[in-house]
Phi, psi and omega in degrees: 000119186252326181293138180288127180280143175262121190244133174256123182253106180264148184052054193292337178055227180267007174100024179303316178296320181297315178297320179297320178299317178296315182293332182295336181082003179285132178292111186203158176226129176280113185275340176194141173240137187230127176196154181254353182282116186294321179294313179299319180295323178297319179290318179300312182296326179295324183267334180230067185295339183266357180268128176301122181244120181259107180275068184213165178287145181296319182289354176268001181258129185281163176301321180298318179296319178295318180298326180295335180287335177048061185265151179260341186216141172246127172246127183208149176224082183300159179310133185267346186304324179292350187237350183295145185289343179258003179264195181278348179054051181290340176056227185289346178277347178285129181304334181288351177270351186304315183294324179293318177296327176296319178299316180295325178290325184281327187309308182294342184264359177296149180301322177222130178294135174297142183291329184224145175223132173231128179235139175236142174201180182284159169296132188122331177297328185294345179253010186269161174291330178297319177296320179299319178295321178299309182299316180297321179296316180296321178295317179299329180267005176066028176287147164269133182213161177221134176259141189219141168245122183210149179242154178302339178299336178296338179254015178082014180266126186282057178212124179274115179214069183294126183224155174270134175228150170227129173242138185224148181228130183286154177296149005267018184290160175217160181280162178272013175227160179289126179272160179224147176285346177274158173280119184270149176260124183092175182285136175298151179264141179295151176294322183254139179287354179287345176262135175288122181258141176298147179293134178293154182290146173284335177195164173242089183295159183295155178276204187308139181301140179225011177222142175290130184270156178276149178290143178256122180290163177298143179280174184302336181272001175087013179283126181260121176286140188272355184230147176285099185207165178280160176300323179299317179294320179298319178294320180298317179296319179297318179294321179295319180292340180270356183277101185287352176283348179257137182286164179276151182301326185301338178289346184250001184274149174256336182260343178071190179243144184044055184292151177253165179095137185296320183295316180292321179299321179294322179294317179297318183299335179294335184253001178294142180292134180291159183308315182298322179292317179299314184290324186274325190243010185308318184279351183258350185285148169265105185259130177234161177245167180301334181269000177293155177246029182206154168200155182269167184304130175271132181245175183292345179272002183299139181086344179249315172250161184250305188290124175075016182250353179146165181284157170244154188256131171277105187271348173262100187282345179287332181288140180263109189302313182296325178295320179297313183286330175295321178295325178297321181293337183269354182292139177273138178302139179170182184297328185268359186301309183297319180296317180290322177299315180295320180300317182291319179296325181294337179295339178282341185050058179288131180221161173285151168294144178284161176304322179296320180293321176294320177300321178298314180295334180268008172084007179288142179288165180295342181287345177300125181230149177253133178297154175300141180099348176275112186289165177300318179299318179294324179295317177299319183295313184288327177290320179296335178271357186267196185228171177275117186297318184292323178297314181293322178301318179295320180291325176296318177300316178298321186292320186264351183289000000 
């Protein structure tokens, strides 16, 4: 494909789709990006100053305005809150779905159907009425499409972020891989071996935790698990860390482990978990080390909430985590208990991943920059709402090949 594609980026956020388009190597130009989030728009404009950015609601844009853009591809990641498994699951009754339903109503009425459509959303979207409306609209317009559930671990990235994707191609086009009416797990394989195909996933680990886990008692050998979790979850984590097709977390860190130098130490101290958090949530945290090959889904609440928002890093690799937690269980209740508990927990030097490190795990290039005045909390929020750039780049390649 040699002609440059004209791309419309809906719900553009901080530009995850735009970065994915660039990484895919497909000749394309984003003719308009549309989003109403002021913080995300400020970041998008900072990184893509030459791309037209429309800070307006999608349903406020007329059919005529869309037709004037004359786009060949739509990239979109509609609001996920109506479909997330830990939310109210309002689906099409949620006001945040209104703009997506407007897109579906508008699509058949466009002067020219876009040749390609890529949609990303959370796991849970595949069982929604909104998804049913999407599929029916695509069928009415005679699109060929494939639904996919895939996590970044499929590309060797040590972060579980299972997401729903749909890629569609307008008639008379067809994909270079066999399509299925079922939702496939992992990347589809090309029909011809002459195309390099992404490696299929070894597993599709669960996305962000949405259920309180049961405590696991010590096993007969006296090993104390450090997190309130099921045996099944503990086994899954062990299996993930043993998967050599996935890279180690240390490859994605900017601060490293046990860093030296006063300046770096000061930077690390900014991300260390505060005492109250350590004492209250120690048993609920998902703790990883630099040599781990796994981490859980990072959400927009990371750095503000602890449980279910993402992994924390044990930055002191000399400390033995299980020994520390076994020691906590042996402490006798008393006035000094909390003080001693805190002292032992601090030896692990547990810290939050920095926004840059999360961006690395989510496939954003080093060129991603945040304008001055964007706080750490705001950076966590926009990253938690974003997507994995490398996964989307791979799907774009599959879609247009």
